[in-house]
C-alpha positions in Angstrom: -6.1 -1.3 -12.1 -5.8 -2.5 -8.5 -2.7 -4.4 -9.4 -1.2 -1.5 -11.2 -1.9 1.0 -8.4 -0.6 -1.3 -5.6 2.6 -2.1 -7.6 3.2 1.6 -8.1 2.7 2.2 -4.3 5.0 -0.8 -3.6 7.7 0.5 -5.9 7.5 4.0 -4.4 7.6 2.7 -0.8 10.5 0.5 -1.7 12.5 3.3 -3.3 11.9 5.5 -0.2 12.9 2.7 2.1 16.1 2.0 0.1 17.1 5.7 -0.2 16.8 6.3 3.6 19.6 4.7 5.6 17.8 5.0 9.0 14.8 2.8 9.5 13.1 4.9 12.2 10.0 5.6 10.0 9.5 1.9 9.2 9.3 2.2 5.4 10.3 -1.4 5.1 7.0 -2.4 6.8 5.1 -0.2 4.4 6.8 -1.6 1.3 6.2 -5.2 2.5 2.5 -4.4 3.0 2.2 -3.0 -0.5 4.2 -5.9 -2.1 1.9 -8.3 -0.3 -1.1 -6.6 -1.7 0.5 -6.6 -5.2 1.0 -10.4 -5.0 -2.6 -10.8 -3.9 -3.9 -8.8 -6.8 -1.5 -10.6 -9.2 -2.9 -14.0 -8.1 -6.4 -12.5 -8.5 -5.5 -11.3 -12.1 -4.3 -14.8 -13.0 -7.5 -16.5 -11.9 -9.6 -13.9 -13.6 -7.7 -14.3 -16.8 -8.2 -18.1 -16.6 -11.9 -17.5 -16.1 -12.4 -14.8 -18.8 -9.7 -15.5 -21.3 -9.2 -12.8 -23.9 -12.1 -10.7 -22.4 -9.8 -9.9 -19.5 -7.9 -7.4 -21.6 -11.0 -5.4 -22.7 -12.7 -4.4 -19.4 -15.7 -2.0 -19.4 -15.1 1.6 -18.3 -17.2 1.0 -15.2 -15.1 -2.0 -14.1 -11.9 0.0 -14.5 -13.3 2.9 -12.4 -14.4 0.4 -9.7 -11.0 -1.3 -9.8 -9.2 2.0 -9.6 -11.3 3.1 -6.6 -10.6 -0.2 -4.9 -6.8 0.1 -5.6 -6.8 3.6 -4.1 -8.8 2.4 -1.0 -6.2 -0.4 -0.5 -3.3 2.1 -0.7 -5.1 4.4 1.7 -5.8 1.6 4.2 -2.2 0.5 4.0 -1.1 4.1 4.8 -3.5 4.3 7.7 -2.2 1.0 9.1 1.4 2.2 8.7 0.6 5.5 10.4 -1.1 3.8 13.3 1.9 1.4 13.8 4.2 4.4 13.5 2.2 6.3 16.2 2.2 3.3 18.5 6.0 2.7 18.2 6.7 6.5 18.3 10.3 6.1 17.0 11.4 9.7 17.6 9.5 10.2 20.8 7.6 13.2 19.6 4.1 11.9 20.4 5.2 10.9 23.9 6.8 14.4 24.4 3.7 16.1 23.2 1.4 14.1 25.4 3.5 14.5 28.6 4.3 18.2 28.1 3.0 20.3 30.9 2.0 24.0 30.6 
């Protein structure tokens, strides 16, 4: 489930990055993070398959729920990292304008 969730997030981020011509929101960085996580989970799945064999394809319901929760946490952490990087770089200058505005 972790692999599936991160691949979906990577595909969505890549489609958003590809559909937007301007790169001010840094969707390329977001898609690279998710593709990196997908590769990590793919390697993990290969090693788990080598260890478990055919049992890999019949996981328990509890294991699937734990894996789904872990996948959602990974996607949420990736989004938080992306948002922090976006706020630091402030590509449109809105954060700087808000902080320096005087009343």
